[in-house]
C-alpha angles and dihedrals in degrees: 000000000000089000092056093049088048090055091046094051094039091054092042088057095046092054094040094049101036102036088036092056088052093048102044109021112026099083102020109145115268097345104048117145094221125193092320094056092046091049092051091046090057091048093047093052091057093042095051095044093044087065097035100051105000092099087059107046104006088257101260099149087171132074090221092057092050091053092043093052090050093052088047090056096248100107139053118246092222088063098051098083096045091048092048091050093048090050096049092046090051093049093048088048090054092046092053088053092049092050091051091052093045089049086062088082111081092217097047118128132154107236102197092191090071123086112249098012113165085003090286124159123246150154138211104012093002096052112101089235102028100258116164133240093267092051091047094050097048091047096051092044098049095041094048092048089054092045089058092044088054094047093048091046095046091050098041117126091249093051128091093251093189086081097041093103092055095050092046094048091048091048090054088047090053092046089054092048091056099042115029089092089052110044103347083257124274116165081153122076095198091056090050095048094050094054096040091056092060098036093053119175117080091345089080098056089044092055092089090077095052089053097040103042098047090045092051089043093053090050091051093047093047089049097049093046094049097043102034108021115023118113109250128211110237112202 
């Protein structure tokens, strides 16, 4: 059970830190952290929890990562569903905490007609820069595939795994730097589900993309690494 709690708390921290930075600090007058700061915040959440609870659960914090690790031959199929449930629950719990904090402002409302509200993911009129569904799907699929390739490579038996958390955290930072203007960056179905549940409106019917594209990207990335890149034992 400890591994499931580790995934719960790791995903909780990812949503609290990443989405929280977007909600509270990104556009703060004069000293706002902007896209770069939010990108770094997401990377730091993964980096810190990779070292804090990664030794317990493997440090997935993302259903796409669990699926990609399975396709890459690094994870048991019987653990996929419990991990995904733990991750989604952790993300929703963090979103609830963020909502409670946001509600501390008397004028706070979630305007679900605005792109990026409550740090939710979207395309078309809910894309931060107006990108359509095709652009959003390609972005989420390709970036998730590369995220999985990086994770599998950084944790390969021939890699220096002491630095895996740093590589993975920086990879997530780079992914956000690329894609915040396009989809507000998902590459993580749990993170997308949690924010869409609170944002509501058109964010809910758009949620399919942020579950499907990262999942397919994870499968693609796991397959590419296992078949083309993984170190093979030669006996």
